[in-house]
C-alpha positions as CSV (number, residue, x, y, z in Angstrom):
1,M,71.8,-86.8,-58.8
2,N,70.8,-88.5,-55.6
3,A,69.3,-92.0,-56.1
4,E,66.4,-91.3,-53.7
5,K,65.6,-88.1,-55.6
6,I,65.7,-90.0,-58.9
7,K,63.3,-92.4,-57.5
8,D,61.0,-89.7,-56.3
9,V,61.1,-87.9,-59.6
10,L,60.3,-91.1,-61.5
11,A,57.3,-91.6,-59.2
12,W,56.1,-88.0,-59.5
13,P,52.3,-88.1,-59.8
14,K,50.5,-86.4,-62.7
15,P,49.9,-82.7,-61.9
16,L,46.2,-81.9,-61.5
17,N,46.5,-78.1,-61.7
18,V,48.7,-75.3,-62.7
19,K,50.2,-74.9,-59.2
20,Q,51.3,-78.6,-59.1
21,L,52.7,-78.3,-62.6
22,R,54.7,-75.2,-61.6
23,G,56.2,-77.2,-58.7
24,F,57.3,-80.0,-61.1
25,L,58.8,-77.5,-63.6
26,G,60.6,-75.7,-60.8
27,L,62.3,-79.0,-59.9
28,T,63.3,-79.9,-63.4
29,G,64.3,-76.3,-64.2
30,Y,66.9,-76.5,-61.5
31,Y,68.8,-79.1,-63.6
32,R,68.1,-77.4,-67.0
33,R,71.8,-76.6,-67.6
34,F,72.6,-80.3,-67.6
35,I,69.8,-81.1,-70.1
36,K,70.2,-80.4,-73.7
37,S,67.2,-78.9,-75.5
38,Y,65.3,-78.6,-72.2
39,A,62.8,-76.1,-73.5
40,Q,61.9,-78.3,-76.4
41,I,61.2,-81.3,-74.1
42,A,59.2,-79.2,-71.7
43,G,57.4,-77.1,-74.4
44,S,54.1,-78.9,-74.2
45,L,54.1,-78.5,-70.4
46,T,55.0,-74.8,-70.3
47,D,52.1,-74.1,-72.7
48,L,49.7,-75.3,-70.0
49,L,50.8,-72.5,-67.7
50,K,49.0,-69.9,-69.7
51,K,45.7,-68.5,-68.4
52,D,42.8,-71.0,-68.8
53,A,45.0,-73.3,-70.8
54,F,45.5,-76.3,-68.5
55,D,44.3,-79.4,-70.3
56,W,46.2,-82.6,-69.7
57,T,46.4,-84.0,-73.2
58,H,48.4,-87.0,-74.6
59,E,51.1,-84.6,-75.7
60,A,51.4,-83.2,-72.2
61,E,51.6,-86.7,-70.7
62,T,54.4,-87.6,-73.2
63,A,56.3,-84.5,-72.4
64,F,55.8,-85.1,-68.7
65,Q,57.3,-88.6,-68.9
66,N,60.1,-87.6,-71.3
67,L,61.1,-84.7,-69.0
68,K,61.2,-87.0,-65.9
69,Q,63.4,-89.4,-67.9
70,A,65.6,-86.6,-69.1
71,V,66.1,-85.3,-65.6
72,T,66.9,-88.7,-64.1
73,S,69.2,-89.7,-66.9
74,A,71.0,-86.5,-67.7
75,P,74.2,-87.1,-69.7
76,V,77.3,-87.2,-67.7
77,L,79.1,-83.9,-68.2
78,S,82.9,-83.8,-68.2
79,L,84.7,-82.3,-65.3
80,P,86.9,-79.4,-66.3
81,D,90.6,-79.9,-66.7
82,F,92.3,-76.5,-66.3
83,S,95.5,-77.8,-67.8
84,K,93.8,-78.1,-71.2
85,P,92.3,-75.3,-73.3
86,F,88.5,-74.6,-73.3
87,T,86.2,-74.2,-76.2
88,L,83.3,-71.8,-76.1
89,E,80.7,-72.3,-78.9
90,T,78.1,-69.5,-79.1
91,D,75.2,-68.7,-81.3
92,A,72.2,-66.4,-81.5
93,S,68.8,-66.9,-83.1
94,G,65.9,-64.5,-83.5
95,T,64.6,-65.4,-80.1
96,G,67.6,-66.2,-77.9
97,V,71.3,-66.8,-77.4
98,G,73.1,-70.0,-76.3
99,A,76.5,-71.4,-75.6
100,V,78.3,-74.6,-74.9
101,L,81.5,-74.8,-72.8
102,G,83.6,-77.8,-73.6
103,Q,87.0,-79.4,-73.8
104,Q,88.2,-81.7,-76.5
105,G,84.7,-82.2,-77.8
106,H,83.2,-83.1,-74.4
107,P,80.5,-80.7,-73.0
108,I,81.1,-79.2,-69.6
109,A,78.1,-76.9,-69.2
110,Y,75.3,-75.4,-71.3
111,F,73.8,-71.9,-71.3
112,S,70.8,-70.4,-73.0
113,K,68.9,-67.2,-72.5
114,K,65.8,-65.6,-74.2
115,L,66.2,-62.3,-75.9
116,S,64.0,-59.3,-75.0
117,P,61.7,-57.9,-77.7
118,R,64.1,-55.0,-78.3
119,R,67.1,-57.3,-78.7
120,Q,65.2,-59.6,-81.1
121,K,64.9,-56.7,-83.5
122,Q,68.6,-55.9,-83.6
123,S,71.0,-57.1,-86.3
124,A,72.5,-60.6,-86.4
125,Y,75.9,-59.1,-85.6
126,I,74.7,-57.5,-82.4
127,R,72.9,-60.6,-81.3
128,E,75.9,-62.8,-81.9
129,L,78.1,-60.3,-80.0
130,L,75.6,-60.4,-77.2
131,A,75.9,-64.2,-77.1
132,I,79.6,-64.0,-76.6
133,T,79.3,-61.4,-73.9
134,E,76.7,-63.3,-72.0
135,A,78.6,-66.6,-72.3
136,L,81.8,-65.0,-71.0
137,A,79.9,-63.6,-68.0
138,K,78.3,-67.0,-67.4
139,F,81.5,-69.1,-67.6
140,R,83.8,-66.4,-66.2
141,H,84.9,-68.7,-63.3
142,Y,86.0,-71.3,-65.8
143,L,87.7,-69.1,-68.4
144,L,89.4,-66.3,-66.5
145,G,93.1,-66.9,-66.4
146,H,93.1,-69.7,-69.1
147,R,93.6,-69.7,-72.8
148,F,90.4,-70.6,-74.8
149,V,88.8,-70.5,-78.2
150,I,85.5,-68.8,-79.1
151,K,83.6,-70.4,-82.0
152,T,80.8,-68.4,-83.7
153,D,78.9,-68.6,-86.9
154,Q,79.1,-64.8,-87.4
155,K,82.1,-64.3,-89.7
156,G,82.3,-60.6,-89.0
157,L,83.2,-61.3,-85.3
158,K,86.4,-63.2,-86.2
159,S,88.3,-59.9,-86.3
160,L,86.3,-58.3,-83.4
161,L,89.3,-57.2,-81.5
162,E,90.8,-55.4,-84.5
163,Q,87.6,-53.6,-85.4
164,S,86.9,-49.9,-84.6
165,L,84.2,-49.2,-82.1
166,Q,81.3,-47.9,-84.2
167,T,78.1,-49.1,-82.3
168,P,76.9,-48.3,-78.8
169,E,76.8,-52.0,-78.1
170,Q,80.5,-52.4,-78.9
171,Q,81.4,-49.6,-76.6
172,E,79.2,-51.0,-73.8
173,W,80.2,-54.7,-74.0
174,L,83.8,-54.9,-75.2
175,H,85.3,-53.6,-71.9
176,K,83.8,-56.8,-70.4
177,F,86.3,-58.8,-72.5
178,I,89.2,-57.4,-70.6
179,G,91.2,-60.0,-68.7
180,F,90.2,-63.0,-71.0
181,D,92.8,-64.7,-73.1
182,F,91.1,-66.0,-76.2
183,H,90.9,-65.9,-80.0
184,I,87.8,-66.2,-82.2
185,E,87.2,-68.8,-84.9
186,Y,84.5,-68.8,-87.5
187,K,82.3,-71.9,-87.5
188,P,79.5,-72.2,-90.0
189,G,76.0,-72.5,-88.5
190,K,75.4,-75.9,-89.9
191,D,78.4,-77.2,-87.8
192,N,77.5,-75.2,-84.7
193,I,74.6,-77.4,-83.7
194,P,74.8,-77.4,-79.9
195,A,74.9,-73.7,-79.4
196,D,72.4,-73.1,-82.2
197,T,69.9,-75.4,-80.5
198,L,70.4,-73.8,-77.1
199,S,69.9,-70.3,-78.6
200,R,66.4,-71.3,-79.8
201,M,64.9,-72.5,-76.6
202,Y,63.0,-70.5,-74.0
203,M,64.3,-70.8,-70.5
204,L,61.2,-70.9,-68.4
205,A,62.0,-71.8,-64.8
206,W,59.3,-71.8,-62.2
207,S,60.0,-71.6,-58.5
208,E,57.8,-71.0,-55.4
209,P,59.2,-69.8,-52.0
210,K,59.3,-72.3,-49.2
211,N,56.7,-71.2,-46.7
212,Q,58.4,-71.4,-43.3
213,F,55.3,-70.1,-41.6
214,L,53.2,-73.1,-42.6
215,Q,55.8,-75.4,-41.2
216,E,55.8,-73.5,-37.9
217,L,52.0,-73.6,-37.8
218,Q,52.0,-77.3,-38.4
219,T,54.5,-77.8,-35.5
220,A,52.4,-75.6,-33.2
221,L,49.2,-77.6,-34.1
222,E,50.9,-80.8,-33.2
223,K,52.0,-79.4,-29.8
224,D,48.5,-77.9,-29.0
225,S,46.3,-80.5,-27.3
226,V,43.1,-78.6,-27.9
227,M,43.9,-78.3,-31.6
228,Q,44.8,-82.0,-31.8
229,Q,41.5,-82.9,-30.1
230,Q,39.6,-80.8,-32.6
231,M,41.4,-82.3,-35.6
232,R,40.7,-85.9,-34.3
233,A,37.0,-84.9,-33.9
234,C,37.0,-83.5,-37.4
235,L,38.4,-86.7,-38.9
236,Q,36.1,-89.0,-37.0
237,Q,32.9,-87.0,-37.4
238,A,33.4,-85.1,-40.7
239,D,29.6,-84.6,-41.2
240,A,29.2,-83.1,-37.7
241,N,32.0,-80.6,-38.1
242,Q,31.4,-79.1,-41.5
243,C,32.9,-75.8,-40.5
244,Y,36.2,-77.5,-39.8
245,T,38.3,-79.3,-42.4
246,I,41.8,-80.7,-42.6
247,R,44.1,-80.3,-45.6
248,D,47.8,-81.1,-45.7
249,G,48.0,-81.5,-42.0
250,L,46.5,-78.0,-41.3
251,L,43.2,-77.2,-39.7
252,F,40.8,-74.9,-41.5
253,W,37.6,-73.2,-40.3
254,K,35.5,-72.1,-43.2
255,D,38.5,-72.1,-45.5
256,K,40.5,-70.0,-43.0
257,L,43.7,-71.3,-41.3
258,V,43.1,-72.0,-37.6
259,I,45.9,-70.6,-35.4
260,P,46.5,-72.3,-32.1
261,N,47.1,-70.3,-28.9
262,D,50.7,-69.6,-29.7
263,K,51.8,-66.0,-29.0
264,N,54.8,-66.2,-31.4
265,L,52.6,-67.2,-34.3
266,I,50.0,-64.7,-33.5
267,N,52.5,-61.9,-33.2
268,M,54.1,-63.0,-36.5
269,I,50.7,-62.6,-38.2
270,L,50.0,-59.3,-36.5
271,K,53.3,-57.9,-37.5
272,E,53.0,-59.0,-41.1
273,F,49.5,-57.7,-41.5
274,H,50.0,-54.4,-39.6
275,T,53.6,-53.1,-39.5
276,S,54.8,-54.3,-42.9
277,H,54.4,-52.4,-46.1
278,I,51.4,-54.6,-46.9
279,G,49.7,-53.9,-43.6
280,G,50.5,-50.2,-43.9
281,H,49.9,-49.5,-40.2
282,A,46.2,-49.6,-40.8
283,G,43.6,-49.1,-38.1
284,I,41.9,-51.7,-36.1
285,Q,39.0,-52.4,-38.5
286,R,41.2,-52.6,-41.7
287,T,43.8,-54.8,-40.0
288,M,41.1,-57.1,-38.7
289,A,39.4,-57.4,-42.1
290,R,42.7,-58.3,-43.7
291,I,43.6,-60.9,-41.1
292,Q,40.1,-62.4,-40.9
293,A,40.2,-63.1,-44.6
294,Q,42.9,-65.7,-44.1
295,F,43.1,-66.7,-40.4
296,H,40.9,-67.6,-37.4
297,W,41.7,-67.9,-33.7
298,K,40.0,-67.3,-30.4
299,K,39.9,-63.7,-29.2
300,M,41.2,-62.5,-32.5
301,R,39.5,-59.2,-32.2
302,D,41.0,-58.5,-28.8
303,D,44.5,-59.4,-29.9
304,I,44.3,-57.2,-33.0
305,K,42.9,-54.3,-31.0
306,E,45.6,-54.5,-28.4
307,Y,48.4,-54.8,-30.9
308,V,47.2,-51.8,-33.0
309,Q,46.7,-49.6,-30.0
310,Q,50.1,-50.4,-28.6
311,C,51.9,-49.9,-32.0
312,T,54.6,-47.3,-31.3
313,I,54.8,-46.0,-34.8
314,C,51.0,-45.6,-35.0
315,Q,50.9,-43.7,-31.7
316,Q,53.6,-41.2,-33.0
317,A,52.6,-40.9,-36.7
318,K,48.8,-40.7,-36.5
319,T,46.8,-37.7,-35.4
320,V,44.1,-38.0,-32.7
321,T,40.5,-37.6,-34.0
322,T,38.9,-37.3,-30.6
323,S,37.9,-34.1,-29.0
324,P,40.8,-32.0,-27.5
325,A,41.9,-32.9,-24.0
326,G,41.7,-30.4,-21.2
327,L,38.8,-28.3,-20.0
328,L,38.9,-24.6,-20.7
329,Q,40.7,-22.6,-18.0
330,P,40.0,-18.9,-18.5
331,L,42.4,-16.4,-17.1
332,P,41.2,-14.5,-14.0
333,I,39.5,-11.2,-14.8
334,P,41.8,-8.2,-14.0
335,H,40.7,-5.7,-11.3
336,Q,42.0,-2.5,-12.9
337,V,42.5,-1.2,-16.4
338,W,46.0,-1.8,-18.0
339,E,47.2,-3.8,-15.1
340,D,47.1,-7.1,-17.0
341,I,47.8,-7.1,-20.7
342,A,48.4,-9.6,-23.5
343,M,50.9,-9.1,-26.3
344,D,51.6,-10.8,-29.6
345,F,53.2,-10.2,-33.0
346,I,51.8,-10.4,-36.5
347,T,54.8,-11.2,-38.8
348,S,55.6,-11.8,-42.5
349,L,53.5,-8.8,-43.7
350,P,54.5,-7.1,-47.0
351,M,57.1,-4.4,-46.6
352,S,55.3,-1.1,-45.9
353,F,57.4,2.0,-45.3
354,G,60.2,-0.3,-43.9
355,F,57.8,-2.2,-41.6
356,T,56.8,-5.9,-41.8
357,V,55.6,-6.6,-38.2
358,I,52.8,-5.4,-36.0
359,M,53.1,-5.6,-32.3
360,V,49.6,-6.0,-30.8
361,V,49.1,-5.0,-27.1
362,I,45.6,-5.5,-25.5
363,D,44.3,-4.6,-22.1
364,R,42.7,-7.8,-20.8
365,L,40.0,-6.0,-18.8
366,T,38.7,-3.3,-21.2
367,K,39.9,-5.0,-24.5
368,Y,41.5,-1.6,-25.5
369,S,44.3,-2.2,-27.9
370,H,47.3,-0.5,-29.5
371,F,48.9,-1.5,-32.8
372,V,52.6,-0.7,-33.2
373,A,54.5,-1.2,-36.4
374,L,58.0,-2.8,-36.2
375,K,60.8,-3.7,-38.6
376,A,61.6,-7.3,-39.4
377,D,64.8,-7.3,-37.4
378,Y,63.1,-6.4,-34.1
379,T,64.9,-7.4,-30.9
380,S,64.1,-7.4,-27.3
381,K,65.7,-3.9,-27.0
382,T,63.7,-2.4,-29.8
383,V,60.5,-3.9,-28.6
384,A,61.1,-2.6,-25.1
385,E,61.7,0.9,-26.6
386,A,58.5,0.7,-28.6
387,F,56.6,-0.5,-25.6
388,M,57.8,2.4,-23.5
389,L,57.1,4.9,-26.3
390,N,53.6,3.8,-27.2
391,I,52.2,1.9,-24.2
392,A,54.0,2.8,-20.9
393,K,53.8,6.5,-21.5
394,L,50.0,6.3,-21.7
395,H,49.1,3.5,-19.3
396,G,52.1,2.8,-17.1
397,I,53.9,-0.5,-16.5
398,P,51.5,-3.5,-16.3
399,K,51.7,-6.1,-13.5
400,S,51.5,-9.1,-15.8
401,I,51.9,-9.9,-19.4
402,V,50.5,-12.9,-21.2
403,S,52.7,-13.8,-24.2
404,D,53.0,-16.7,-26.6
405,R,56.6,-17.6,-25.6
406,D,58.0,-15.7,-28.5
407,K,61.8,-15.6,-28.5
408,V,61.6,-11.8,-27.7
409,F,59.9,-12.5,-24.4
410,T,62.3,-15.2,-23.4
411,S,65.4,-13.0,-23.7
412,S,67.2,-12.0,-20.5
413,F,67.0,-8.3,-21.4
414,W,63.2,-8.3,-21.6
415,Q,62.8,-10.2,-18.4
416,N,65.3,-8.0,-16.5
417,L,63.7,-4.9,-17.8
418,F,60.3,-5.8,-16.4
419,K,61.8,-7.2,-13.3
420,L,63.2,-3.8,-12.5
421,Q,59.7,-2.4,-13.0
422,G,58.1,-5.0,-10.7
423,T,56.5,-6.9,-13.5
424,S,55.9,-10.7,-13.4
425,L,56.3,-12.1,-16.9
426,A,53.6,-14.8,-17.2
427,M,54.4,-17.1,-20.0
428,S,51.9,-19.3,-21.8
429,T,52.7,-23.0,-21.9
430,A,54.8,-24.3,-24.9
431,Y,53.0,-25.0,-28.2
432,H,49.6,-23.9,-26.9
433,P,48.6,-20.5,-28.2
434,Q,45.0,-20.8,-27.0
435,T,46.3,-19.7,-23.6
436,D,46.7,-16.2,-25.2
437,G,43.3,-16.4,-26.8
438,Q,42.6,-12.6,-26.7
439,S,45.6,-11.6,-28.7
440,E,45.1,-14.5,-31.1
441,A,41.5,-13.4,-31.7
442,L,42.5,-9.8,-32.1
443,N,45.2,-10.8,-34.6
444,K,42.4,-12.4,-36.8
445,C,40.3,-9.2,-36.6
446,L,43.2,-7.0,-37.5
447,E,44.3,-9.2,-40.4
448,M,40.8,-9.2,-41.7
449,Y,40.6,-5.4,-41.5
450,L,43.9,-4.9,-43.3
451,R,42.9,-7.5,-45.9
452,C,39.7,-5.7,-46.7
453,F,41.2,-2.3,-47.2
454,T,44.6,-3.2,-48.7
455,F,44.0,-6.1,-51.0
456,Q,44.6,-3.9,-54.0
457,N,47.8,-2.4,-52.5
458,P,49.0,-4.8,-49.7
459,K,52.1,-2.6,-49.2
460,G,50.0,0.3,-47.9
461,W,48.9,-1.3,-44.7
462,Y,51.0,1.0,-42.5
463,K,49.0,4.1,-43.5
464,I,45.7,2.7,-42.3
465,L,47.0,1.0,-39.2
466,P,45.9,4.0,-37.0
467,M,42.4,3.8,-38.4
468,A,42.4,0.0,-37.7
469,E,43.3,0.8,-34.1
470,Y,40.4,3.4,-33.9
471,W,38.0,1.0,-35.5
472,Y,38.8,-1.9,-33.1
473,N,38.6,0.3,-30.0
474,T,35.3,1.8,-30.9
475,A,33.6,-1.4,-32.1
476,F,31.1,-3.1,-29.8
477,H,32.3,-6.2,-28.0
478,N,29.7,-8.8,-27.1
479,S,31.8,-10.2,-24.2
480,A,32.2,-6.7,-22.6
481,G,28.8,-5.5,-23.5
482,M,30.3,-2.2,-24.7
483,T,33.1,-0.7,-26.8
484,P,36.7,-0.8,-25.4
485,F,36.8,3.0,-25.6
486,K,33.8,3.3,-23.3
487,A,35.2,0.7,-21.0
488,L,38.4,2.6,-20.6
489,Y,37.2,6.2,-20.5
490,G,33.6,5.8,-19.3
491,R,32.1,7.4,-22.3
492,D,31.6,6.8,-26.0
493,A,34.3,8.0,-28.4
494,P,33.7,11.4,-30.1
495,T,32.4,11.1,-33.6
496,I,32.7,13.4,-36.6
497,I,28.9,14.1,-36.6
498,R,27.2,14.2,-33.2
499,Y,24.3,15.9,-31.6
500,V,24.8,17.7,-28.2
501,A,21.7,18.0,-26.2
502,Q,20.9,21.3,-24.4
503,T,21.6,20.8,-20.7
504,S,21.4,23.3,-18.0
505,D,24.5,22.1,-16.0
506,P,27.2,19.6,-16.9
507,P,27.6,16.6,-14.7
508,S,29.9,17.0,-11.7
509,V,33.2,15.3,-11.4
510,K,31.8,13.2,-8.6
511,D,29.0,12.0,-10.8
512,Q,31.4,11.2,-13.6
513,L,33.6,9.1,-11.3
514,L,30.6,7.2,-9.9
515,Q,29.4,6.6,-13.5
516,R,32.9,5.3,-14.4
517,D,33.0,2.9,-11.4
518,A,29.5,1.6,-12.3
519,I,30.7,1.0,-15.9
520,L,33.8,-1.0,-14.7
521,D,31.6,-3.0,-12.3
522,Q,29.2,-3.8,-15.1
523,L,32.1,-4.6,-17.4
524,K,33.5,-7.2,-15.0
525,Q,30.0,-8.7,-14.6
526,N,29.7,-8.9,-18.4
527,L,33.1,-10.5,-18.7
528,M,32.4,-13.0,-16.0
529,K,29.1,-14.0,-17.6
530,A,30.8,-14.3,-21.0
531,Q,33.6,-16.4,-19.6
532,Q,31.1,-18.8,-18.0
533,T,29.2,-19.1,-21.2
534,M,32.4,-19.6,-23.2
535,K,33.7,-22.3,-20.8
536,H,30.4,-24.1,-20.9
537,Q,30.3,-24.2,-24.7
538,A,34.0,-25.0,-25.1
539,D,33.9,-27.9,-22.6
540,K,31.2,-29.6,-24.6
541,K,33.9,-30.3,-27.2
542,R,36.7,-31.1,-24.8
543,R,37.7,-34.1,-22.7
544,D,38.7,-34.0,-19.1
545,V,42.1,-35.8,-19.2
546,E,44.5,-36.2,-16.3
547,F,47.9,-37.8,-16.0
548,K,49.8,-38.9,-12.9
549,V,53.4,-38.3,-12.1
550,G,55.4,-41.2,-13.6
551,D,53.0,-41.8,-16.5
552,K,54.5,-42.2,-20.0
553,V,53.1,-39.7,-22.6
554,L,53.7,-38.7,-26.2
555,V,54.1,-35.1,-27.1
556,R,52.6,-33.4,-30.2
557,L,55.2,-31.1,-31.6
558,Q,53.5,-29.4,-34.5
559,P,54.1,-25.6,-34.9
560,Y,51.1,-23.3,-35.0
561,R,53.2,-20.5,-36.6
562,Q,56.1,-20.9,-39.1
563,H,58.8,-18.3,-39.5
564,S,61.5,-20.5,-41.1
565,A,62.6,-20.4,-44.7
566,A,63.7,-24.0,-44.3
567,L,60.2,-25.5,-44.4
568,R,61.4,-27.9,-47.1
569,K,62.1,-30.4,-44.4
570,N,59.1,-32.6,-45.3
571,Q,56.9,-31.4,-42.5
572,K,54.0,-33.5,-43.9
573,L,56.0,-36.7,-43.6
574,S,57.4,-36.0,-40.1
575,M,56.1,-37.6,-37.0
576,R,53.2,-36.0,-35.2
577,Y,54.1,-37.2,-31.8
578,F,57.4,-37.8,-30.1
579,G,58.5,-39.6,-27.0
580,P,57.5,-41.3,-24.9
581,F,58.5,-39.0,-22.0
582,E,57.8,-39.3,-18.3
583,V,55.5,-36.9,-16.5
584,I,57.5,-35.4,-13.6
585,A,55.0,-32.7,-12.3
586,K,51.6,-31.2,-12.8
587,I,51.5,-27.5,-13.4
588,G,48.2,-25.9,-12.6
589,T,45.1,-27.8,-13.8
590,V,45.8,-28.6,-17.4
591,A,49.6,-28.4,-17.9
592,Y,52.3,-31.0,-17.2
593,K,56.1,-30.9,-17.0
594,L,57.9,-33.7,-18.8
595,A,61.4,-35.2,-18.4
596,L,62.8,-34.1,-21.8
597,P,66.3,-35.1,-22.9
598,P,69.1,-32.6,-22.1
599,S,69.5,-31.9,-25.8
600,A,65.9,-30.6,-26.2
601,K,66.0,-26.8,-26.2
602,I,62.3,-26.5,-25.7
603,H,60.1,-25.6,-22.7
604,A,59.3,-28.7,-20.8
605,V,55.7,-27.6,-19.8
606,F,52.9,-28.7,-22.2
607,H,49.2,-28.3,-22.2
608,V,47.3,-31.5,-21.8
609,A,45.8,-31.1,-25.3
610,Q,49.4,-31.7,-26.7
611,L,49.8,-35.0,-24.8
612,K,48.4,-38.4,-25.1
613,A,49.0,-41.6,-23.1
614,F,51.7,-43.9,-24.4
615,K,50.4,-47.5,-24.6
616,G,52.5,-50.7,-24.7
617,S,56.1,-51.3,-23.6
618,N,58.9,-48.9,-24.0
619,D,61.4,-51.5,-25.2
620,E,62.0,-49.9,-28.6
621,P,61.0,-46.2,-28.3
622,Y,61.2,-44.0,-31.3
623,V,64.1,-41.6,-31.1
624,P,62.8,-38.0,-31.1
625,L,64.0,-35.5,-33.6
626,P,66.4,-32.8,-32.4
627,L,64.5,-30.0,-30.7
628,T,66.3,-26.9,-31.8
629,T,64.0,-24.0,-31.3
630,I,61.7,-22.5,-28.7
631,D,59.0,-21.2,-31.1
632,I,58.3,-24.1,-33.4
633,G,60.0,-27.2,-32.1
634,P,61.9,-29.6,-34.3
635,T,62.7,-27.6,-37.4
636,F,66.1,-26.6,-38.9
637,H,67.8,-23.2,-38.6
638,P,70.7,-21.8,-40.6
639,T,74.0,-22.4,-39.0
640,K,76.6,-21.4,-41.5
641,V,77.0,-19.4,-44.7
642,L,79.1,-21.3,-47.2
643,D,79.1,-19.3,-50.4
644,S,77.2,-16.5,-52.3
645,R,76.2,-15.8,-55.9
646,M,73.9,-13.6,-58.1
647,V,71.1,-15.3,-60.1
648,I,69.3,-13.6,-62.9
649,Q,65.5,-14.0,-62.7
650,G,63.8,-12.2,-65.6
651,S,65.3,-8.7,-65.6
652,Q,66.3,-8.7,-61.9
653,A,69.5,-9.8,-60.2
654,I,68.6,-11.9,-57.1
655,P,71.4,-12.3,-54.5
656,Q,71.6,-15.7,-53.0
657,V,73.7,-17.3,-50.2
658,L,74.6,-21.0,-49.7
659,I,73.2,-21.9,-46.3
660,Q,73.9,-24.9,-44.2
661,W,70.7,-25.9,-42.3
662,G,71.1,-27.8,-39.1
663,D,74.1,-29.2,-37.3
664,E,76.8,-31.3,-38.9
665,D,75.1,-34.7,-38.4
666,T,71.8,-33.5,-39.8
667,A,73.0,-30.7,-42.2
668,E,71.3,-29.8,-45.5
669,V,73.0,-27.4,-47.8
670,K,70.7,-25.2,-50.0
671,W,70.8,-21.9,-51.9
672,E,68.5,-19.3,-50.4
673,D,67.6,-15.7,-51.3
674,Y,69.8,-13.3,-49.4
675,T,67.0,-10.9,-48.5
676,E,64.8,-13.8,-47.3
677,I,67.5,-15.0,-44.9
678,Q,68.1,-11.5,-43.7
679,T,64.4,-11.0,-43.1
680,N,63.6,-14.2,-41.3
681,Y,66.9,-14.7,-39.5
682,P,68.2,-11.3,-38.4
683,E,70.2,-13.0,-35.6
684,L,72.3,-14.9,-38.2
685,N,74.1,-11.6,-38.9
686,L,75.4,-12.3,-42.4
687,E,77.8,-9.4,-42.3
688,D,79.9,-11.2,-39.7
689,K,80.0,-14.4,-41.7
690,V,81.1,-13.0,-45.1
691,K,83.6,-10.4,-46.3
692,F,82.7,-7.5,-48.7
693,K,85.1,-6.6,-51.5
694,G,85.8,-2.9,-51.9
695,G,85.8,-1.2,-55.2
696,G,83.9,-4.0,-57.0
697,I,82.0,-7.2,-56.5
698,V,82.9,-10.6,-57.8
699,M,79.6,-12.3,-58.6
700,K,79.5,-16.1,-58.8
701,G,77.1,-18.2,-60.7
702,I,75.6,-15.4,-62.9
703,L,73.0,-16.8,-65.2
704,G,72.9,-13.8,-67.5
705,N,74.5,-10.5,-68.3
706,R,74.2,-7.9,-65.6
707,D,75.9,-4.6,-64.9
708,K,78.0,-4.9,-61.8
709,G,77.2,-1.4,-60.9
710,S,73.4,-1.9,-60.7
711,D,71.8,-0.9,-57.4
712,S,70.4,-4.3,-56.8
713,A,73.8,-5.8,-56.9
714,Q,75.4,-3.6,-54.3
715,N,76.5,-4.8,-50.9
716,I,76.1,-8.5,-51.7
717,P,78.6,-10.8,-49.8
718,T,80.5,-12.9,-52.3
719,N,83.8,-13.8,-50.7
720,L,83.9,-15.8,-47.5
721,E,86.2,-15.7,-44.6
722,G,85.6,-19.4,-44.1
């Protein structure tokens, strides 16, 4: 031990509190392996560490002096001579285990360890075996590769290596003896004094981490002239500066550490109290309350506010609680009926006569609508055929269509079809269905109608779909001031029971045409008034936000409609905003085009409500998730079929396929229901990815007995081509 350190230990002042006592015991505990019976010497001191037990008695003072003397005059341990055999004496008591490593009667090192409550209740044989196991692990660097003797007072362990393995402890510990060259000798407990003493002491070592921050703070205070002046004033005029105190070379203001104008120290505090697990990326007020409880510096509030607002993770992970950005921009009122329409799809309905989807088509002028049932595997071709069969034959080809950027509308076939007819396909901006507000509102009405009349039999919605269409078209619309039927045909719809007044002459064709023109003019006036009222009310809850070309913005990529069966991708824990991305153009009044990465397969135009300004520097931007779809942004789609099986659930056989979700670098493999994958991902084309076996089916992973010839088990892919 260093002479200066010995001098410092001998002059160690009497501890005045538990913290100072822990510091002293931490020092002495570092040398405990050189001090025999360390726990006995320090026992009176360790008792003072208990709650509300600090009372410096005569016994504590005696133990304090004896421990200082023991530390500064520790017996000289022998250096190991690897040409001579080692002796390892072990012992176990009811509370601990101990061992002494020696050569020719001279100790080289001591070891002791307290037993857990469970170990204390085990048999003496197990405790003695544990003592040997722990000692071998402790002194492995001395003993491995050298012949040595183990001495124990447990006679049954003398033939340990010849015994059969009967206890779990033997099976768990004996493999740790491999590689050691030793033999075991029995030594009665009365002769095994060193190890027996060590096994009965509690090894209580206290340590406190060295606080590097306080050292850096003290250095910064010494370099800051303003702080030095304040500290000198505090020392000279203690009564006049009661708010300021100096302790251990640090300046305190009302028991809070004063931080000088040092950006590194301030950023260190802000990072620790905001971005760490303790800080939890809390808001401005909570972060400020946590920091103000311990520190004080000038313009603290401004620094905390700026740091939290510029935190990249907070900007991406937290949702915005302010009103939506972007004032309402209603679509222009059409001039003629069925020239401008809106279209949408209601999906994931219960199977009804083979249909699970409803295509909704609405005339934007009269609000007259048609509901067309489709199958789940609808494509651009089948939708076009349904449109020609149900809409075009009655109303002709429209001039414009407002859609919600569904994958059907983005296909080249659909665009080419309407291009041949002279149609301009007007797409809504990505991830903002409010652009297609009419069809979205109509969807809610239709779903409500079906829910009211089919809740007892949800699979019967197809039968009442025509009545739903009649109900909607003959219902009064406040915005139009009339029913869609009257707006389209110029008269009310015929009813089952009606009264026909006696008139001398029916109205002429000219009068009917004039009346119809008057109805359309009144309809446009009503719609214009309704739009103005709607815009006025909507703008009360919206903010007028604008961005400039070159600004950095974050994008909110949260789907408003989910079709995927792979929604197990922890959507709740995914980021709410991604980026930052640069604004490269302004589209219209409330939409912006962004510079997305080349790998992002998503429309680059976003409504201003989906954007927010990025604050701070872009030195360490968050890497956006892969954007793999057009509909719902960063979610995972099936890319490969790996295997198939049949699972018994109750009395039914459920076919399943092993699906790889995502690309190779982000792949997740999971068993999915075969019918669910077929329904939600018709483009996957499972038949092309698996091979059917003729004459019979090999079913894998069957969880119960099932007849291979059952109907539900037919046509299930079980053997893969690769």
